[in-house]
Each structure stands twice: as structure tokens, then as C-alpha cells.
C-alpha positions in Angstrom: -18.2 -11.2 -24.4 -18.7 -10.4 -20.7 -16.0 -9.2 -18.4 -15.2 -11.1 -15.2 -16.7 -9.6 -12.0 -14.3 -7.7 -9.8 -12.8 -9.6 -6.8 -14.7 -9.2 -3.5 -13.5 -6.7 -0.9 -12.5 -3.1 -1.1 -10.3 -2.2 -4.1 -6.6 -1.5 -3.2 -5.0 1.7 -4.4 -2.7 1.3 -7.4 1.0 0.9 -6.5 0.4 -0.1 -2.9 2.0 -3.3 -1.7 0.4 -5.3 1.1 3.1 -6.7 3.5 3.2 -8.4 6.8 6.4 -6.6 7.8 6.9 -3.0 6.8 10.3 -1.6 6.1 11.5 1.9 5.1 13.3 1.3 1.8 15.0 4.7 1.6 15.7 7.8 3.7 12.5 9.5 2.4 10.1 6.8 3.5 8.0 7.5 6.5 5.5 5.4 8.5 2.0 6.7 9.2 -1.1 5.3 10.9 -4.4 6.0 9.2 -7.8 4.5 10.0 -6.3 1.8 12.1 -3.8 0.6 9.5 -0.1 1.2 9.2 1.3 2.5 6.0 4.7 3.4 4.6 4.7 6.5 2.3 7.5 7.9 0.2 7.7 11.3 -1.6 10.8 10.6 -3.7 9.8 7.1 -4.9 6.0 6.3 -4.9 6.9 2.6 -5.6 7.9 2.3 -1.9 4.3 2.6 -0.7 3.3 -0.3 1.5 0.4 -1.2 3.8 0.4 -3.7 6.7 -2.0 -6.5 6.1 
């Protein structure tokens, strides 16, 4: 059997949520701007990673 082709567009990093409104979810979350996009990164809980999209 053949696998389905990947969806179009660039692949998203695992564990990154795409949101329209970004929020810091804990005291360790911080907002960064990279390559024209806004991200939320968190050192204590990687599940808090977000990207504005």
C-alpha cells in the first residue's frame, strides 16, 4: 500500500501551536520575533511554544 502524500506547504515543527492571538502561559514564556514571525518560547514547559499565524 502507498502512503498518502504530505500536505502542501512547509512542515511545522513538532509541538508548535499556530494561534491568532499569542499569550504567555507562564512566567518563563517569552516572545521573540524571527524571520518576520512572532513566536512564544518557554524553557520550563516546551508545550507552551506558539507561533502567530
